[in-house]
C-alpha positions, 0 to 999 in steps of 0.5 A, spaced: 500 500 500 502 506 498 501 513 501 495 515 496 488 514 498 485 508 495 477 507 494 474 501 497 467 498 494 467 502 488 461 502 484 465 498 479 465 492 484 458 492 486 458 498 491 453 503 491 458 508 494 466 508 495 470 511 500 477 513 501 481 508 504 486 511 509 493 511 507 499 508 511 501 515 513 494 516 517 495 509 520 502 511 523 499 517 525 493 513 529 499 508 532 503 514 534 496 517 538 495 510 541 502 510 543 502 517 546 495 515 550 499 508 553 504 513 555 500 517 559 496 511 562 503 508 564 505 515 567 498 516 571 498 509 574 505 511 577 503 518 580 501 518 587 495 520 591 490 520 585 485 516 589 478 515 585 481 519 579 486 514 577 481 508 575 476 513 572 482 516 568 485 509 566 478 507 564 476 513 560 483 513 556 482 505 555 475 507 552 478 512 547 484 507 545 478 502 544 474 507 540 480 509 535 482 502 534 475 500 532 474 506 528 480 506 524 483 499 524 476 496 524 473 501 519 467 502 523 467 510 521 466 507 514 460 503 516 453 504 517 450 509 522 446 503 525 453 499 526 456 505 530 450 506 534 450 498 536 457 499 538 456 505 542 450 501 546 455 496 547 460 500 550 455 503 555 452 496 557 459 494 558 461 500 562 455 499 566 456 492 567 463 493 569 461 498 574 456 493 577 462 488 578 466 493 581 461 495 586 459 488 588 466 487 590 467 493 594 472 496 590 470 503 591 471 502 598 478 501 597 480 507 593 
C-alpha cells in the first residue's frame, strides 16, 4: 500500500458508494496517538495520591484507545450509522456492567 488514498467498494465492484481508504501515513499517525495515550496511562498509574481519579482516568483513556482502534483499524467510521450506534450501546452496557462488578466487590471502598 502506498501513501495515496485508495477507494474501497467502488461502484465498479458492486458498491453503491466508495470511500477513501486511509493511507499508511494516517495509520502511523493513529499508532503514534495510541502510543502517546499508553504513555500517559503508564505515567498516571505511577503518580501518587490520585485516589478515585486514577481508575476513572485509566478507564476513560482505555475507552478512547478502544474507540480509535475500532474506528480506524476496524473501519467502523466507514460503516453504517446503525453499526456505530450498536457499538456505542455496547460500550455503555459494558461500562455499566463493569461498574456493577466493581461495586459488588467493594472496590470503591478501597480507593
